[in-house]
C-alpha positions in Angstrom: 98.9 76.9 -15.1 98.9 79.9 -12.7 99.0 78.9 -9.0 96.0 79.7 -6.8 96.4 82.8 -4.6 97.6 81.9 -1.1 94.9 82.5 1.5 96.3 83.9 4.8 94.1 81.6 7.0 95.4 78.5 5.2 99.0 79.6 5.5 98.8 80.5 9.2 97.0 77.3 10.2 99.4 75.2 8.2 102.5 76.9 9.6 101.4 76.0 13.2 100.1 72.5 12.4 101.9 69.3 13.4 99.1 67.2 11.8 96.4 67.7 9.2 93.3 65.6 8.4 93.1 64.4 4.7 90.0 63.3 2.8 90.9 61.7 -0.5 88.1 61.2 -3.1 87.0 57.6 -3.0 89.2 57.0 0.1 86.6 56.9 2.8 86.8 58.8 6.1 89.3 61.5 6.9 92.6 60.4 8.4 95.4 62.3 10.2 98.9 62.7 8.8 102.0 64.6 10.1 103.1 67.2 7.7 105.3 70.2 6.9 104.3 73.5 5.4 106.9 74.8 3.1 107.0 77.0 -0.1 103.2 77.6 -0.1 102.2 73.9 0.1 101.7 71.1 2.6 104.1 68.2 2.3 103.3 64.7 3.5 105.5 61.5 3.3 103.8 58.1 3.2 104.8 54.6 2.2 106.0 51.3 3.4 107.8 52.2 6.7 106.1 55.5 7.2 102.5 56.7 7.9 99.6 55.3 5.9 97.9 57.8 3.6 95.4 55.6 1.7 94.8 56.8 -1.8 97.0 59.9 -1.5 99.8 58.8 -3.9 97.3 58.2 -6.7 95.0 61.2 -6.0 95.0 64.4 -7.9 92.9 66.3 -5.3 92.2 66.1 -1.6 90.4 68.0 1.1 92.7 69.2 3.9 91.2 70.1 7.4 93.4 71.8 9.9 92.8 72.5 13.6 93.8 75.5 15.7 95.5 76.0 19.0 92.2 75.4 20.8 91.9 71.9 19.3 88.9 72.7 17.0 88.8 73.1 13.3 90.0 76.3 11.8 89.9 75.8 8.1 89.2 73.1 5.4 90.6 73.7 2.0 90.7 71.9 -1.4 94.2 70.9 -2.5 95.9 69.8 -5.7 98.1 66.8 -5.0 101.4 66.2 -6.8 104.3 63.9 -6.2 107.8 65.2 -5.6 110.4 63.2 -7.5 113.4 62.0 -5.4 115.8 63.4 -8.1 114.3 66.9 -8.2 115.8 69.9 -6.5 112.6 70.3 -4.6 113.1 66.9 -3.0 116.6 68.0 -1.9 115.1 71.1 -0.2 111.9 69.6 1.4 112.9 66.0 2.4 115.7 67.0 4.9 113.4 69.5 6.6 110.6 66.9 6.8 113.0 64.3 8.1 114.2 66.7 10.8 110.6 67.1 11.9 110.0 63.4 12.0 109.6 62.2 15.6 111.2 58.9 16.7 112.9 58.4 13.3 115.2 55.3 13.2 118.6 56.7 12.5 119.9 60.1 11.4 117.9 62.4 9.1 120.2 61.6 6.1 119.4 57.9 6.5 115.7 58.7 6.7 115.8 60.8 3.5 117.6 57.9 1.7 115.0 55.4 2.9 112.2 57.7 1.8 113.7 58.0 -1.7 113.9 54.2 -2.0 110.4 53.3 -0.9 108.1 56.2 0.1 106.1 58.9 -1.6 106.5 62.6 -0.9 103.2 64.4 -1.8 102.8 68.1 -2.2 99.3 69.5 -1.4 98.9 73.0 -2.9 95.9 75.1 -2.1 93.6 74.9 -5.2 90.8 77.3 -4.3 89.4 79.4 -1.5 88.8 77.6 1.8 85.8 75.3 1.7 85.1 76.0 5.3 86.5 78.7 7.5 85.3 80.9 10.4 81.5 81.2 10.6 81.0 78.6 7.7 82.4 75.8 9.9 79.8 73.4 11.1 79.1 73.1 14.8 79.4 69.3 15.0 82.5 67.7 16.4 83.7 66.1 13.2 84.2 62.9 15.2 83.3 59.6 13.6 81.0 57.3 15.6 82.7 54.4 17.2 83.1 51.3 15.0 81.0 48.3 15.9 83.0 45.6 17.6 82.4 42.3 19.3 85.3 43.0 21.7 83.1 44.7 24.3 81.5 42.8 27.1 79.6 43.5 30.2 82.0 44.1 33.1 82.0 41.7 36.1 81.1 42.9 39.5 84.1 43.8 41.6 85.6 41.1 43.7 85.3 41.7 47.5 87.8 40.0 49.7 85.9 40.5 52.9 82.2 40.6 53.1 80.7 43.3 55.2 77.7 42.3 57.3 74.8 44.6 57.6 73.5 45.1 61.1 
C-alpha cells in the first residue's frame, strides 16, 4: 500500500503541536492527547498508567484535529491508526523521544519506555487523505462541547456581613 502524500499544513501543525484532539469512530466526543510528530506520523501513547485514549488501540481510523498558535483550529485530517510493536526498530526510535517529551514522568526516560512496553499502547496515526477541514473550510463555531448536566450546582448564598450598615 502506497502511503498518502504528506500535506504541508498537516506537517507544520503537527510539528508545533503539544496536544491533538482525536475522534475515534464509535468513541463519542473528541478528546485531547499529548503526542509527538515523527517520521510523517503522529504518535500517541495510552494505557494503564498513561493518558486515556478510549477506543484508539482498537481503531483503524481516527479524525485528528490540531490547533495553531492562536489557539483556534488549523486543520482536521483523517488518519490511519496502527500499533507500534515494542520489539520493532520503530519502537526503539519513537518511544525514547516520546518519553523525553512526557511531562512529569515518574523516573527516568528509560524506565518510562520499559513501563510503556509492559502495559501501554503506542499508536501511530498516519495521514490517510487530504485534510477534511483546513483554512476557509473550517467552521466558525468554537468546537466546544456544551457543559454536562450535573446536580452539583446550587444557588449561592448571600454573602455574610459581619457588621450591618444602617441607612440614614
